[in-house]
DRENNU-497409 format. One record per residue (C-alpha): residue number from 1; x, y, z. Coordinates in steps of 0.25 Angstrom, whole numbers, plus 5000, padded with zeros to 4 digits. Layout:
BEGIN
{NUM, {X, Y, Z}} ...
***
This chain:
BEGIN
{1, {5270, 5306, 5453}} {2, {5278, 5303, 5440}} {3, {5287, 5291, 5441}} {4, {5298, 5286, 5432}} {5, {5295, 5277, 5420}} {6, {5302, 5263, 5421}} {7, {5300, 5252, 5411}} {8, {5303, 5237, 5412}} {9, {5305, 5228, 5401}} {10, {5297, 5216, 5406}} {11, {5303, 5205, 5400}} {12, {5317, 5198, 5396}} {13, {5320, 5189, 5385}} {14, {5321, 5176, 5393}} {15, {5308, 5176, 5400}} {16, {5302, 5162, 5402}} {17, {5293, 5157, 5390}} {18, {5282, 5154, 5400}} {19, {5271, 5164, 5396}} {20, {5271, 5170, 5410}} {21, {5278, 5184, 5408}} {22, {5265, 5192, 5407}} {23, {5260, 5186, 5420}} {24, {5274, 5189, 5426}} {25, {5273, 5203, 5422}} {26, {5259, 5205, 5428}} {27, {5264, 5199, 5441}} {28, {5276, 5208, 5441}} {29, {5268, 5221, 5438}} {30, {5267, 5226, 5452}} {31, {5281, 5223, 5455}} {32, {5286, 5230, 5443}} {33, {5278, 5242, 5447}} {34, {5284, 5242, 5461}} {35, {5298, 5241, 5455}} {36, {5296, 5254, 5448}} {37, {5292, 5249, 5434}} {38, {5281, 5257, 5427}} {39, {5282, 5252, 5413}} {40, {5285, 5239, 5407}} {41, {5289, 5234, 5393}} {42, {5282, 5220, 5390}} {43, {5288, 5210, 5380}} {44, {5281, 5208, 5366}} {45, {5268, 5201, 5370}} {46, {5264, 5195, 5357}} {47, {5267, 5181, 5351}} {48, {5281, 5179, 5345}} {49, {5286, 5169, 5335}} {50, {5292, 5161, 5346}} {51, {5279, 5159, 5354}} {52, {5280, 5157, 5368}} {53, {5295, 5160, 5368}} {54, {5294, 5173, 5361}} {55, {5300, 5185, 5368}} {56, {5291, 5193, 5359}} {57, {5300, 5199, 5348}} {58, {5297, 5188, 5338}} {59, {5283, 5194, 5334}} {60, {5273, 5185, 5329}} {61, {5259, 5190, 5332}} {62, {5257, 5203, 5339}} {63, {5242, 5200, 5342}} {64, {5245, 5188, 5350}} {65, {5248, 5192, 5364}} {66, {5248, 5178, 5369}} {67, {5234, 5175, 5365}} {68, {5235, 5165, 5353}} {69, {5241, 5152, 5350}} {70, {5253, 5156, 5341}} {71, {5267, 5152, 5340}} {72, {5264, 5140, 5349}} {73, {5259, 5148, 5361}} {74, {5247, 5157, 5365}} {75, {5256, 5164, 5376}} {76, {5268, 5172, 5373}} {77, {5281, 5170, 5381}} {78, {5275, 5180, 5390}} {79, {5260, 5175, 5392}} {80, {5247, 5176, 5386}} {81, {5239, 5189, 5381}} {82, {5231, 5188, 5394}} {83, {5244, 5188, 5402}} {84, {5249, 5200, 5394}} {85, {5237, 5208, 5396}} {86, {5237, 5205, 5411}} {87, {5252, 5209, 5412}} {88, {5250, 5222, 5405}} {89, {5238, 5226, 5414}} {90, {5246, 5221, 5427}} {91, {5257, 5231, 5423}} {92, {5248, 5242, 5420}} {93, {5240, 5240, 5433}} {94, {5253, 5242, 5440}} {95, {5256, 5255, 5433}} {96, {5266, 5249, 5423}} {97, {5265, 5253, 5409}} {98, {5266, 5242, 5398}} {99, {5274, 5243, 5386}} {100, {5272, 5232, 5375}} {101, {5283, 5227, 5366}} {102, {5280, 5229, 5351}} {103, {5288, 5221, 5341}} {104, {5283, 5224, 5327}} {105, {5294, 5223, 5317}} {106, {5297, 5208, 5316}} {107, {5288, 5197, 5315}} {108, {5291, 5182, 5317}} {109, {5285, 5168, 5317}} {110, {5276, 5170, 5305}} {111, {5266, 5160, 5301}} {112, {5269, 5158, 5286}} {113, {5280, 5161, 5275}} {114, {5279, 5169, 5263}} {115, {5288, 5170, 5251}} {116, {5294, 5184, 5250}} {117, {5303, 5192, 5241}} {118, {5314, 5198, 5248}} {119, {5328, 5205, 5247}} {120, {5338, 5200, 5257}} {121, {5345, 5211, 5265}} {122, {5360, 5212, 5270}} {123, {5358, 5210, 5285}} {124, {5368, 5221, 5288}} {125, {5361, 5231, 5278}} {126, {5346, 5229, 5276}} {127, {5347, 5240, 5265}} {128, {5355, 5230, 5256}} {129, {5348, 5219, 5248}} {130, {5356, 5206, 5245}} {131, {5353, 5195, 5234}} {132, {5341, 5201, 5227}} {133, {5326, 5198, 5229}} {134, {5323, 5184, 5234}} {135, {5311, 5176, 5239}} {136, {5310, 5171, 5254}} {137, {5300, 5164, 5262}} {138, {5297, 5173, 5274}} {139, {5289, 5171, 5287}} {140, {5280, 5182, 5285}} {141, {5266, 5177, 5286}} {142, {5259, 5180, 5300}} {143, {5245, 5174, 5301}} {144, {5244, 5172, 5316}} {145, {5235, 5160, 5315}} {146, {5234, 5158, 5330}} {147, {5228, 5172, 5331}} {148, {5218, 5170, 5320}} {149, {5216, 5185, 5317}} {150, {5212, 5189, 5331}} {151, {5216, 5204, 5333}} {152, {5222, 5205, 5319}} {153, {5220, 5198, 5306}} {154, {5233, 5204, 5300}} {155, {5242, 5194, 5294}} {156, {5257, 5197, 5291}} {157, {5264, 5193, 5278}} {158, {5276, 5197, 5270}} {159, {5270, 5210, 5266}} {160, {5271, 5215, 5280}} {161, {5286, 5213, 5282}} {162, {5298, 5219, 5276}} {163, {5308, 5207, 5278}} {164, {5312, 5195, 5286}} {165, {5324, 5187, 5289}} {166, {5321, 5172, 5285}} {167, {5319, 5165, 5272}} {168, {5312, 5153, 5275}} {169, {5314, 5147, 5261}} {170, {5329, 5148, 5262}} {171, {5329, 5146, 5277}} {172, {5339, 5158, 5279}} {173, {5340, 5171, 5286}} {174, {5341, 5185, 5279}} {175, {5336, 5199, 5280}} {176, {5325, 5199, 5269}} {177, {5318, 5211, 5265}} {178, {5305, 5208, 5258}} {179, {5304, 5213, 5243}} {180, {5297, 5226, 5242}} {181, {5299, 5230, 5256}} {182, {5309, 5239, 5263}} {183, {5314, 5240, 5277}} {184, {5308, 5251, 5285}} {185, {5313, 5264, 5281}} {186, {5318, 5269, 5294}} {187, {5324, 5259, 5304}} {188, {5337, 5257, 5311}} {189, {5349, 5258, 5301}} {190, {5356, 5246, 5307}} {191, {5359, 5236, 5296}} {192, {5355, 5247, 5286}} {193, {5340, 5246, 5290}} {194, {5336, 5238, 5302}} {195, {5321, 5236, 5299}} {196, {5323, 5221, 5298}} {197, {5326, 5214, 5312}} {198, {5320, 5200, 5311}} {199, {5308, 5192, 5308}} {200, {5297, 5197, 5298}} {201, {5300, 5212, 5298}} {202, {5287, 5221, 5297}} {203, {5286, 5231, 5285}} {204, {5281, 5243, 5293}} {205, {5279, 5251, 5281}} {206, {5268, 5241, 5276}} {207, {5254, 5247, 5279}} {208, {5248, 5234, 5284}} {209, {5260, 5232, 5294}} {210, {5258, 5247, 5299}} {211, {5243, 5245, 5301}} {212, {5244, 5231, 5308}} {213, {5255, 5236, 5317}} {214, {5247, 5248, 5321}} {215, {5235, 5239, 5323}} {216, {5242, 5230, 5331}} {217, {5248, 5241, 5340}} {218, {5234, 5246, 5343}} {219, {5228, 5232, 5346}} {220, {5240, 5230, 5355}} {221, {5236, 5243, 5363}} {222, {5222, 5238, 5363}} {223, {5225, 5225, 5369}} {224, {5236, 5228, 5379}} {225, {5235, 5243, 5382}} {226, {5249, 5245, 5384}} {227, {5256, 5257, 5388}} {228, {5267, 5257, 5378}} {229, {5276, 5249, 5368}} {230, {5290, 5245, 5367}} {231, {5293, 5244, 5352}} {232, {5303, 5233, 5348}} {233, {5315, 5235, 5338}} {234, {5310, 5249, 5333}} {235, {5323, 5251, 5325}} {236, {5318, 5240, 5316}} {237, {5305, 5246, 5312}} {238, {5302, 5258, 5304}} {239, {5303, 5270, 5313}} {240, {5291, 5277, 5306}} {241, {5283, 5265, 5309}} {242, {5284, 5265, 5324}} {243, {5283, 5280, 5324}} {244, {5269, 5279, 5318}} {245, {5265, 5266, 5326}} {246, {5268, 5273, 5339}} {247, {5260, 5285, 5335}} {248, {5248, 5275, 5332}} {249, {5250, 5267, 5345}} {250, {5250, 5280, 5353}} {251, {5238, 5285, 5346}} {252, {5231, 5272, 5349}} {253, {5236, 5272, 5364}} {254, {5230, 5286, 5365}} {255, {5217, 5282, 5359}} {256, {5216, 5270, 5369}} {257, {5219, 5279, 5381}} {258, {5208, 5288, 5377}} {259, {5199, 5277, 5375}} {260, {5202, 5271, 5389}} {261, {5199, 5285, 5395}} {262, {5186, 5285, 5388}} {263, {5182, 5272, 5393}} {264, {5186, 5276, 5407}} {265, {5177, 5288, 5406}} {266, {5189, 5298, 5407}} {267, {5186, 5304, 5393}} {268, {5174, 5307, 5385}} {269, {5173, 5295, 5375}} {270, {5171, 5305, 5364}} {271, {5184, 5312, 5367}} {272, {5192, 5299, 5366}} {273, {5202, 5297, 5355}} {274, {5198, 5291, 5342}} {275, {5204, 5278, 5340}} {276, {5216, 5280, 5331}} {277, {5213, 5276, 5316}} {278, {5226, 5281, 5310}} {279, {5231, 5273, 5298}} {280, {5245, 5269, 5303}} {281, {5249, 5266, 5289}} {282, {5249, 5281, 5287}} {283, {5261, 5288, 5294}} {284, {5256, 5299, 5303}} {285, {5261, 5313, 5305}} {286, {5272, 5315, 5316}} {287, {5266, 5327, 5322}} {288, {5258, 5320, 5333}} {289, {5266, 5319, 5346}} {290, {5267, 5308, 5355}} {291, {5257, 5315, 5365}} {292, {5246, 5315, 5355}} {293, {5247, 5300, 5352}} {294, {5247, 5293, 5366}} {295, {5259, 5297, 5374}} {296, {5255, 5287, 5384}} {297, {5260, 5275, 5375}} {298, {5275, 5273, 5379}} {299, {5283, 5267, 5368}} {300, {5298, 5263, 5368}} {301, {5306, 5257, 5356}} {302, {5318, 5248, 5355}} {303, {5328, 5254, 5346}} {304, {5340, 5245, 5348}} {305, {5352, 5254, 5344}} {306, {5364, 5259, 5352}} {307, {5364, 5272, 5344}} {308, {5355, 5283, 5351}} {309, {5354, 5291, 5338}} {310, {5345, 5279, 5332}} {311, {5336, 5280, 5344}} {312, {5334, 5295, 5343}} {313, {5332, 5294, 5328}} {314, {5321, 5284, 5331}} {315, {5315, 5293, 5341}} {316, {5315, 5304, 5331}} {317, {5308, 5296, 5320}} {318, {5297, 5291, 5329}} {319, {5295, 5305, 5335}} {320, {5299, 5300, 5349}} {321, {5286, 5292, 5351}} {322, {5294, 5282, 5359}} {323, {5305, 5279, 5368}} {324, {5317, 5270, 5364}} {325, {5325, 5261, 5373}} {326, {5339, 5267, 5375}} {327, {5347, 5256, 5369}} {328, {5360, 5265, 5368}} {329, {5360, 5266, 5383}} {330, {5359, 5251, 5385}} {331, {5372, 5250, 5377}} {332, {5378, 5261, 5385}} {333, {5375, 5253, 5398}} {334, {5381, 5240, 5391}} {335, {5394, 5247, 5387}} {336, {5395, 5254, 5401}} {337, {5393, 5240, 5408}} {338, {5403, 5233, 5399}} {339, {5415, 5243, 5398}} {340, {5422, 5239, 5411}} {341, {5421, 5253, 5416}} {342, {5426, 5260, 5404}} {343, {5412, 5266, 5399}} {344, {5410, 5281, 5401}} {345, {5398, 5281, 5409}} {346, {5396, 5296, 5407}} {347, {5392, 5293, 5393}} {348, {5382, 5282, 5396}} {349, {5370, 5290, 5391}} {350, {5377, 5296, 5379}} {351, {5370, 5291, 5366}} {352, {5358, 5285, 5373}} {353, {5344, 5288, 5372}} {354, {5343, 5292, 5386}} {355, {5354, 5302, 5384}} {356, {5348, 5308, 5371}} {357, {5332, 5306, 5373}} {358, {5329, 5301, 5387}} {359, {5314, 5304, 5385}} {360, {5314, 5293, 5374}} {361, {5323, 5283, 5381}} {362, {5320, 5270, 5388}} {363, {5332, 5265, 5395}} {364, {5335, 5251, 5398}} {365, {5347, 5242, 5402}} {366, {5344, 5229, 5395}} {367, {5332, 5222, 5389}} {368, {5328, 5209, 5382}} {369, {5336, 5211, 5370}} {370, {5349, 5214, 5378}} {371, {5348, 5203, 5388}} {372, {5358, 5191, 5387}} {373, {5355, 5182, 5375}} {374, {5347, 5192, 5366}} {375, {5351, 5199, 5353}} {376, {5354, 5212, 5359}} {377, {5362, 5207, 5371}} {378, {5368, 5218, 5378}} {379, {5365, 5215, 5392}} {380, {5370, 5225, 5402}} {381, {5380, 5219, 5412}} {382, {5374, 5216, 5426}} {383, {5383, 5226, 5434}} {384, {5379, 5238, 5425}} {385, {5364, 5235, 5426}} {386, {5361, 5243, 5438}} {387, {5369, 5255, 5432}} {388, {5361, 5254, 5420}} {389, {5348, 5253, 5427}} {390, {5351, 5265, 5436}} {391, {5354, 5273, 5424}} {392, {5341, 5270, 5417}} {393, {5332, 5270, 5430}} {394, {5337, 5282, 5438}} {395, {5339, 5292, 5426}} {396, {5329, 5302, 5422}} {397, {5331, 5297, 5407}} {398, {5323, 5287, 5399}} {399, {5313, 5277, 5404}} {400, {5321, 5265, 5409}} {401, {5317, 5250, 5405}} {402, {5321, 5239, 5415}} {403, {5324, 5226, 5409}} {404, {5316, 5214, 5415}} {405, {5328, 5205, 5415}} {406, {5336, 5216, 5423}} {407, {5324, 5217, 5433}} {408, {5321, 5202, 5434}} {409, {5334, 5195, 5429}} {410, {5335, 5186, 5417}} {411, {5335, 5171, 5422}} {412, {5338, 5166, 5408}} {413, {5352, 5172, 5409}} {414, {5354, 5173, 5424}} {415, {5353, 5188, 5424}} {416, {5349, 5194, 5437}} {417, {5341, 5206, 5439}} {418, {5348, 5219, 5440}} {419, {5352, 5223, 5455}} {420, {5346, 5236, 5460}} {421, {5336, 5237, 5448}} {422, {5324, 5237, 5457}} {423, {5331, 5248, 5465}} {424, {5333, 5256, 5453}} {425, {5319, 5254, 5448}} {426, {5313, 5259, 5461}} {427, {5323, 5271, 5462}} {428, {5318, 5275, 5448}} {429, {5303, 5274, 5452}} {430, {5305, 5281, 5465}} {431, {5317, 5290, 5466}} {432, {5323, 5293, 5452}} {433, {5317, 5306, 5449}} {434, {5320, 5321, 5448}} {435, {5331, 5328, 5440}} {436, {5342, 5320, 5435}} {437, {5357, 5324, 5436}} {438, {5367, 5316, 5428}} {439, {5382, 5313, 5432}} {440, {5387, 5305, 5420}} {441, {5401, 5312, 5421}} {442, {5410, 5301, 5423}} {443, {5415, 5289, 5415}} {444, {5411, 5279, 5426}} {445, {5403, 5285, 5438}} {446, {5391, 5292, 5433}} {447, {5377, 5296, 5440}} {448, {5365, 5304, 5440}} {449, {5354, 5309, 5450}} {450, {5340, 5311, 5451}} {451, {5336, 5323, 5460}} {452, {5322, 5317, 5464}} {453, {5309, 5324, 5464}} {454, {5297, 5328, 5474}} {455, {5288, 5318, 5468}} {456, {5296, 5305, 5472}} {457, {5300, 5304, 5486}} {458, {5315, 5302, 5489}} {459, {5318, 5303, 5474}} {460, {5332, 5307, 5469}} {461, {5343, 5297, 5465}} {462, {5358, 5297, 5462}} {463, {5364, 5287, 5453}} {464, {5379, 5284, 5452}} {465, {5385, 5273, 5444}} {466, {5398, 5268, 5438}} {467, {5403, 5258, 5428}} {468, {5417, 5258, 5434}} {469, {5423, 5263, 5447}} {470, {5416, 5268, 5459}} {471, {5414, 5283, 5461}} {472, {5405, 5295, 5466}} {473, {5399, 5307, 5461}} {474, {5393, 5319, 5466}} {475, {5379, 5321, 5460}} {476, {5367, 5330, 5462}} {477, {5354, 5324, 5467}} {478, {5347, 5338, 5470}} {479, {5344, 5346, 5482}} {480, {5331, 5339, 5484}} {481, {5340, 5328, 5490}} {482, {5349, 5337, 5498}} {483, {5352, 5330, 5511}} {484, {5346, 5316, 5507}} {485, {5354, 5304, 5509}} {486, {5355, 5295, 5497}} {487, {5359, 5280, 5497}} {488, {5363, 5270, 5486}} {489, {5350, 5262, 5482}} {490, {5359, 5252, 5475}} {491, {5365, 5249, 5488}} {492, {5379, 5250, 5483}} {493, {5384, 5262, 5490}} {494, {5382, 5262, 5506}} {495, {5384, 5277, 5508}} {496, {5373, 5288, 5509}} {497, {5374, 5301, 5501}} {498, {5369, 5313, 5507}} {499, {5365, 5324, 5497}} {500, {5370, 5338, 5500}} {501, {5362, 5350, 5501}} {502, {5366, 5353, 5486}} {503, {5360, 5340, 5481}} {504, {5373, 5333, 5478}} {505, {5378, 5320, 5483}} {506, {5390, 5311, 5481}} {507, {5387, 5297, 5476}} {508, {5395, 5285, 5474}} {509, {5395, 5272, 5466}} {510, {5403, 5259, 5467}} {511, {5411, 5253, 5456}} {512, {5403, 5249, 5444}} {513, {5390, 5252, 5452}} {514, {5378, 5261, 5453}} {515, {5372, 5268, 5465}} {516, {5359, 5274, 5465}} {517, {5357, 5284, 5477}} {518, {5343, 5287, 5482}} {519, {5338, 5295, 5495}} {520, {5340, 5287, 5508}} {521, {5324, 5286, 5509}} {522, {5324, 5281, 5495}} {523, {5335, 5271, 5498}} {524, {5327, 5265, 5510}} {525, {5314, 5264, 5501}} {526, {5322, 5256, 5491}} {527, {5329, 5247, 5501}} {528, {5315, 5244, 5507}} {529, {5307, 5241, 5494}} {530, {5317, 5237, 5483}} {531, {5323, 5223, 5483}} 
***
């Protein structure tokens, strides 16, 4: 039986700095599986510049997974390396795929300074120099003394970076491009060229950098045996770099899979794939398809842009070897929720990745960057959260990602968990199957149905929602549900809808609400087993 894929982002920004998160995740694994989660995105697991308080995006040492005394701590914010490995195994033992967060582009917390010749760039146009060549003191020496060369003896210095934002000699900020270096050729065009984001910016055209990042990715797979990656801030790193990095990681994942089968006696060892030895500094041809290089490794990238054309362009350049988070859809949710009923709900999927390329869309409502207090703050108002989750969890488009802070709440800001989210997750797992019919034909009241299938007992769903006044809509749920009585699993509408012999029914929704109609038998099951 094929079930829907459903992801959870298993962290939020303000988790306690007590090193217990990996243990918490391991303990939660059975409950997450029961809730309908079958894929999780874990936070960056390596040592950050802020030590025990690092969320993981201020990358210091990618080989330190909570094993070495560096930055004032052995444990990361989330726990020790041993805790991390146990959490990954616990999730996988419960049938939950694990995606590891990869943050390559910016490094922080360097161990030493270097004198570097630079050109200062205009902050709003990184293609324009200002003031002529100058020397600065930059934090670019990464020696990792606490690790003492274990796993890798690679040391980072100024030759491996293309720029930074701090001159320690003058004690001032700026955007400094290192002399003789160029920003990556193709990145997002915001600010002229948006290669530079923060910290010491990797020069991903430099052969040693390419080799080291490929070597690290293989070491990480050897160590963790994850099921995929979430790639951070892909618009700030050369598009061609990640295209080749992903190919190499998939090839290596395929090798590991074949090696495991050989060890398990499932294949002849002589037939096992040869361990990849491709020189990653040499660009490989694009004729090799995903299926040939380890299709099982799932990869999703974060390209933060409201413009869907930028996302589809990135997918084109990277040969559609990954999915992307549907950032435009997130902002459509925000606009709908803050327009006081004036938003045209019939247009909510226009100009979104879900609307244009659903096979490569990972849909989400909020994340650690959009939550209160963060740089990309754009938190969806509480009243609209059930609407948004119904639209990503019940639809047959994209892979939905549930935010940890929406599922468990955010105590730091007094944010409660989203009401009805557990119900929507269980509906997705058990009942949201079959052909989809869309009814986005009104400026306020819109809906869609799933006709159900023979593989999933009592499947079939009808969703109706409005950002404004109440209403009703006649929708087709299929003749397979003819004669069935359907009830609102969100418990907003009290009536029962009887589906006609022609497969049609008339469904209603309250002011500013969402109703999700399931068969009466499914409704009883949900009432008994979902809190």
